N, C-alpha and C positions, 0 to 999 in steps of 0.2 A: 504495500499500498504507500501512500506518501504521498508526493507532491511531483508532478513534473512542470519543469519548464523549459517553454522554447525560446533559443538564444539564437540570434542569428552573428555573425564571423566574420569580419571584412577582409576578404585575403588578402588583399592588400598591405594591411597591418599585421600579419603574418610575424614578420620581422621584428617587429612592436613589441608585441603579445611575447612571445619567447625568449625576452632580453628583459622582458618588466617584472621584477621579480617577488612587485605587489599586484600582480596581474589578476591572482585568483584571487586573494582578497578582495578585489574592489569587483568583481562579477559575483560574490557571493554578497556582497553589501548592495550592491543592484537589483539583486534577485530579491533579499528582501524589502529591498524599497520598495519594487513594482508592489511584493505583495501577491495580491488575488485581486488589482485595480486595472490588471492590463491596461497599461500605459507605459509605449515605450520609456525602456530608462537608459540610457549610453553609459558605455563604463571605457576608460580613457586607456590605452598604453603608450608611453615613451610620447611621442611629439602627435599624436594619432588622438583625435577628439573621439571618436565613436570607433574603436575599436571593436568593440560588439556592442549589440543592443537586444537589451532581455525584449523580450516581446510578449510574453503572459505565463501566468503558473496556473494548473490546472489540477484537483484531487488526481491520480490515478485511477477512480473509479468513472473519470470521464472520457470523451474523447474529445479534444480541441482540432479542428479545423486551420492551418493559420494560411492565407494570401501571402509571398512572401516578392519584395519586389522594390527598387529601388530605394536599398539599403534600408529598407523597414519590414513591418510585415504586418498584417491586422486580421484579425481573428473573425471568423468568416459563421463558423458555427462551434457550439459544445453541446454535449448530451451526453447526460448519463450513458451509462452501453453495457456495463457488467462485464462482458468478453468484448466487445467490440462488434461497430457493423460491418456489413459486408461489403463490397464496394456499392450492390444496385442498392442497398441499403443508403446507403452515404450519400448517393448523386442523387436519390427520391426527396433525401433531407433538404442540401443546398438548394436542387430546382425548388422548394416548398411545396414538394407535391404527400412528403410526409411529416406530421409532428413527435 
């Protein structure tokens, strides 16, 4: 059980991330700051102000569908799943055909 968090890592910041000894602490702080609010929180590394971005956090009993692009993400759908939806069920939910 527990919680899952979606994080975007900017590939062009990898050099700064691997050389930043505090990156792990910064990432953990950003995940805590995001909490369950699901508002993006940037994480810096070296000269990169947004080396990573925490997008959302959800309980492991839920499924979050996240769209990623433009160095950010948006939560498209979150729902209780038990073991998770199959592809057809997920597509129906996203199309608004099933609640």
